[in-house]
C-alpha positions in Angstrom: 13.8 24.4 -1.3 12.8 20.7 -1.3 10.0 19.5 -3.6 7.6 16.7 -2.7 5.4 15.4 -5.5 2.0 13.9 -4.9 0.4 11.9 -7.7 -3.2 10.7 -7.2 -4.1 7.8 -9.4 -7.6 6.5 -10.1 -7.0 3.6 -12.5 -4.1 5.5 -14.1 -1.4 2.8 -13.9 -0.7 2.8 -17.6 -0.3 6.6 -17.6 2.1 6.5 -14.7 4.3 4.1 -16.6 5.0 7.0 -19.0 4.9 10.0 -16.6 6.8 8.7 -13.5 10.1 8.2 -15.2 10.0 11.8 -16.3 8.9 13.1 -12.9 10.9 11.0 -10.4 14.4 12.4 -11.1 13.2 15.9 -10.8 11.8 15.8 -7.2 13.2 15.2 -3.8 10.2 13.1 -2.6 7.5 11.2 -4.5 4.2 9.8 -3.1 1.8 7.9 -5.4 -1.7 7.5 -3.9 -3.7 4.6 -5.4 -7.3 5.7 -4.9 -8.6 2.3 -6.1 -6.8 -1.1 -6.3 -4.7 -1.5 -9.4 -4.0 2.3 -9.8 -0.2 2.0 -9.6 2.1 0.1 -11.9 3.7 -3.1 -10.7 6.8 -2.4 -8.7 5.8 1.1 -7.7 5.4 1.7 -4.0 2.1 3.5 -3.4 -0.2 4.5 -0.6 -3.4 2.5 -1.1 -6.7 3.9 0.1 -9.0 1.6 2.0 -11.9 3.4 0.2 -11.9 5.9 -2.7 -11.5 9.5 -1.6 -12.2 12.8 -3.5 -9.3 14.4 -5.3 -9.0 17.2 -2.8 -9.0 14.8 0.1 -6.3 12.8 -1.6 -4.1 15.8 -2.1 -4.5 16.8 1.6 -3.5 13.3 2.5 -0.4 13.6 0.4 0.5 17.0 1.9 0.3 15.5 5.4 2.5 12.6 4.5 5.3 14.5 2.7 7.8 17.0 4.1 9.0 19.3 1.2 8.9 23.1 1.4 6.8 22.9 -1.8 4.3 20.3 -2.9 3.9 19.4 -6.5 0.4 18.2 -7.4 0.7 16.2 -10.6 -1.9 14.3 -12.7 -1.0 10.8 -13.9 -1.1 12.0 -17.5 1.3 15.0 -16.9 5.0 14.4 -17.9 7.4 17.2 -17.2 10.2 18.0 -19.7 13.7 17.9 -18.3 14.3 20.9 -16.0 10.6 21.8 -15.6 10.3 21.2 -11.9 13.6 23.0 -11.3 12.3 26.1 -13.2 9.2 26.2 -11.1 11.1 25.6 -7.8 13.8 28.2 -8.6 11.1 30.8 -9.5 9.2 30.1 -6.3 12.4 30.3 -4.2 13.2 33.7 -5.7 9.7 35.1 -5.2 8.6 34.8 -1.5 5.0 35.7 -2.2 4.6 33.1 -5.0 2.3 30.6 -3.5 1.5 28.8 -6.8 3.7 28.2 -9.8 2.4 26.6 -12.9 4.2 25.5 -16.2 3.5 25.9 -19.8 1.3 22.9 -20.6 1.2 21.4 -24.1 -0.6 18.4 -25.5 1.4 15.3 -26.3 1.8 16.5 -29.9 3.2 19.8 -28.8 0.1 22.0 -29.3 -0.3 24.6 -26.6 -2.8 23.9 -23.9 -4.9 26.7 -22.3 -3.8 26.1 -18.8 -3.6 29.8 -17.7 -7.1 31.1 -17.1 -9.2 33.8 -15.5 -11.5 33.3 -12.6 -15.0 32.1 -13.5 -17.7 34.5 -14.4 -21.5 33.9 -14.6 -21.6 34.2 -18.4 -18.5 32.1 -19.0 -19.8 29.3 -16.7 -23.1 29.2 -18.5 -21.4 29.0 -21.9 -18.9 26.4 -20.9 -21.3 24.1 -19.2 -24.1 24.2 -21.8 -24.4 23.5 -25.5 -23.6 27.2 -26.1 -19.9 26.3 -26.0 -20.4 24.7 -29.5 -21.1 28.2 -30.7 -19.1 30.6 -28.5 -15.4 30.4 -27.7 -14.4 31.7 -24.3 -11.5 33.7 -25.6 -11.1 35.9 -22.6 -11.4 33.1 -20.1 -8.6 31.1 -21.7 -6.5 34.1 -22.8 -7.0 33.1 -26.4 -5.8 35.5 -29.0 -3.2 36.9 -26.7 0.6 36.5 -27.4 2.0 33.5 -25.5 4.1 34.9 -22.6 7.8 34.3 -23.0 8.5 35.4 -19.4 6.7 34.6 -16.1 3.4 36.4 -15.7 0.9 36.6 -12.8 -2.5 35.1 -13.5 -5.8 34.3 -11.8 -5.5 30.5 -11.7 -3.9 27.6 -13.6 -5.1 24.2 -14.4 -4.5 21.8 -11.5 -2.9 19.1 -13.7 0.6 20.1 -12.6 1.1 22.8 -9.9 3.9 23.6 -7.5 2.4 24.8 -4.2 4.2 26.5 -1.4 3.7 24.5 1.8 3.5 27.7 3.9 0.6 28.9 1.8 -1.2 25.6 1.9 -0.9 25.5 5.7 -2.2 29.1 6.0 -5.2 28.3 3.8 -6.0 25.1 5.6 -5.3 22.9 2.5 -7.7 22.0 -0.2 -11.5 22.1 0.4 -12.5 18.4 0.6 -16.1 19.4 -0.2 -15.0 19.4 -3.8 -15.1 15.8 -4.9 -13.6 16.3 -8.3 -13.3 19.6 -10.3 -13.1 23.1 -8.8 -10.7 22.4 -5.9 -7.9 24.0 -7.9 -9.9 27.1 -8.7 -11.0 27.4 -5.1 -7.5 27.1 -3.7 -6.1 29.7 -6.0 -9.0 32.0 -5.4 -8.4 31.8 -1.6 -4.7 32.3 -2.2 -5.5 35.5 -4.1 -7.7 36.8 -1.3 -4.9 36.0 1.2 -2.3 37.9 -0.8 -0.5 34.9 -2.4 0.7 35.3 -6.0 0.0 32.8 -8.7 2.6 32.7 -11.5 2.7 31.1 -14.9 6.3 30.1 -15.7 6.6 29.3 -19.4 10.2 28.1 -19.1 8.8 25.0 -17.4 7.1 22.7 -20.0 4.8 19.8 -19.2 3.2 17.5 -21.7 -0.4 16.8 -20.6 -2.9 14.6 -22.3 -5.9 16.4 -20.6 -8.8 14.3 -21.6 -11.3 17.1 -20.9 -14.1 14.6 -20.5 -16.6 17.3 -19.2 -16.0 19.4 -22.4 -17.1 16.6 -24.7 -20.3 15.4 -22.9 -23.1 17.3 -21.3 -24.6 14.8 -19.0 -22.3 12.3 -17.3 -21.4 11.5 -13.7 -18.3 13.7 -14.2 -20.4 16.7 -15.5 -22.6 16.4 -12.4 -19.5 16.5 -10.2 -18.4 19.6 -12.2 -21.8 21.3 -11.6 -21.6 20.3 -7.9 -18.1 22.0 -7.8 -19.5 25.1 -9.4 -22.4 25.3 -6.9 -20.0 24.9 -4.0 -17.6 27.6 -5.4 -20.5 30.1 -5.7 -21.8 29.3 -2.2 -18.3 29.9 -0.8 -17.6 33.0 -2.9 -21.0 34.6 -3.7 -19.2 37.8 -4.8 -18.3 36.0 -8.0 -22.0 36.3 -9.0 -21.3 40.0 -9.7 -18.6 39.0 -12.2 -20.8 38.8 -15.3 
């Protein structure tokens, strides 16, 4: 199984200087997409967009321009530990219905990151996207308080900062929904994968260090939080049955 990595950079040249040396030796093909000028380090060949595109549109562009049996969508601030991609690839190869494989993500200082999550609920969304999150922790949504899995486990969805996606699944689903500008495209893809019978697996043997700025978790009214709300609205309009998940 050949792995093609697609890294979309929006002014992330400095982050790529640290993450690409860790990623490049682990994949068969690497495509860096510079969403705006100056988004790739000097000396790195990159596909430069004539105009900025949404994250989902960039990923679809990367899928179309690569040829691997699996596509690795990686953020600029995600650096895999040695053997991480191989662990995800080998697991996917051995499990034919695994459409999405995600790693154990940790912060740069080694603290665990809650990258394995449950699909959104009405209550959870209200809490997370309002000041209520200062008072209430979404323990169930983030699997907080549960023992950390030592072996692969199936899950609802995983953070899109570093995901291995089976090309056959992507083609069946029609790729990412480009109506999501930023935020929500990873949840939507994995929700559609679930409905189509594709499995999503968390593979803790694969470890990835991820800075994860979580900008929308720190501020309540910014351009990015508006994009996040737009993603929530689009997800609900596409999947209204989730309104019954309180």
